[in-house]
N, C-alpha and C positions, 0 to 999 in steps of 0.2 A: 283684055290687055289694058293695063293702067296707062293713063295719059300722063306724060311728063310735063310739068309746068316749071318754067324758069322765071327768075326775077326779071322785071322789066327795067332796063337801064336807059336813062335819057341820054340822047346825043348831046354834044356840047351846044348845038344850036337850040335844042329844046330846053336845056338848062338855062341858057341865056334868056330865052323868051319867057320862061317861067319866072326867073329872077327879076326881069324888068317889070313883069306884071305885078309881082309881089311888092316891088319898090313903089309902084304907083298906088297900090292899095294902102300901103303903110303910110304914104304921104297924106292921103285923103282921109284916113280913118285912124284916129288915135287908139292905142290899146290893141292893135292888131298883133296876133301871135301867129307865127309861121310854124305850122305843125305838118311834118311830112312823114309818110310811112316809108320805111326802108325797103319794103317789098310788098307785093300784092298777096293778100291771103286768099286762099281758095279752098273750098270744101266741095268735093264732088257730091252730086245729088245722091241721097240714100235710097231713092226709089224712082220708078219711072214717072215721067211728067204726067202721064194719064192717071196716076194714082196720087198725085201731089196736090196739097192745098197751097195755093199761091197767094201771098200777101202783096200789097201795094204800098209803096212809100215814096214820097216826093219831097224835095226841098223847094218846090215851086210856090209855096205860100197858099195852096188851095185849102179852103175850109168851108164848113157849112155857113150859109148866109146868117143863120141864127146864132152862130158862135162868135166869140170875141175875135176881132181882127188881130193879125200879127202886128207888133209894134214896129212900124217902118220909120218912125221919127227918131228913135234912139240911135245915136252914133255907135252904140255897142251891139246893135242887132237885137234879135229876139231868139232865145234858145228854147222857148217852150214848144210844145207839140199840140196838134189837134187830132182828135179821133173822128173818122168818117165812117158811119155804118155802111157795110157792104151792100145794103139794099137801097141806098140813097138814089134819088132821081137826079142824075148828073146835070140835066139840062135846066132844072129849076131850083135846086137846093144848094148849089155850090157857087163860090166866088173865089177870087184870088186877091190877096193882099200882099204885094211884094213890089218893091221899087227898083230892084237891081237887074231886071231883065224885061224885055218887051213881051208882054203877054196878051197882045191884041188878038192873036189867033186863038189862044187858049180861052180868052173871054168869050169868043164865038162858039168854040167847042172845046170844053175842058179836057176831052179825051186825048187831045194832042199833047197835053202835059201830064194828065192823070187818067190813063187809059182803063178806067174801071169797066166801062161798057165793053171794051174789046176783050177784057178778061172774062166777062160774063159770056161773051160769044164763044170764046175758046172752051169754056166749060160746056156750053150747049153742043159744041162740035165734038166733044170728047177728047180734045187735045190736052186739057188739064183736068185733074180730078175735081177740084172745087176752088172757089174764090173765098178767101178768108172773110170771116164775119165783120172784121173791121180793117180799115186802112188808116195809115198814120202819116201826118204831114208836118213839116216845119217850114219856116221861112229861111232859106239858105244863107242869108247874110248874117254872119257871126264872126266879126273880126277877132274876138278872143273866144276860141271854142271850148274853153275849160268846162263850163257848165254843160255844154252840149255833150262832151265826151264823158264827163263824170256822172251826169244825171239823166239827161234826155235819152241818149242812145241806149244805156242799160235798161231804162224803163220801157222804151218802145220794144226792145228785144225781148224783154220779159213778157210783154203783152202778146207779141207775135207767137212766142212759145206757148203761152197759155191758150191761145186761139188754135193751136195745132198746126201752125204754118210750117210747111216743109221748105219753102224757098220764097224769097222776096224779090219782086221786080221793083227796081228803083229808077226814078227819073229825077233830073235836076232842073233848077230854075235859073 
């Protein structure tokens, strides 16, 4: 039996709260663009989770210690992405460069933001088919998301597709 999905409509209180939040952001960061989706897009899974390759994506600013840090100085944010190999040692090889959320707990255990080890465990338990060979990350502060929408997102999607990913688990920073 197909599942029926409906558009998510914000209440007037939720609209006001979001509007107030956007006004504060636009005051503090010049060049901010308000981009809203009219509705949530949903694609039902094509195969069982036990046969699916699961990719991991975060806006939490996670990256390899050996990689270039995200640009946290720019008032315009950083729209670039980083690739993290799926076999990385999460306790010794990863760090976080992001200034728009408190990542103290994630600095102690990156899995609370970037649950790669948990995905590996789900694979070992047979809950998922496999973990993607690469994960992708951005620093989620992007007042003007044009390059993120036009360049970064399509490239990351292309890479996930090339890696044979069936679904992507996303976390935010």
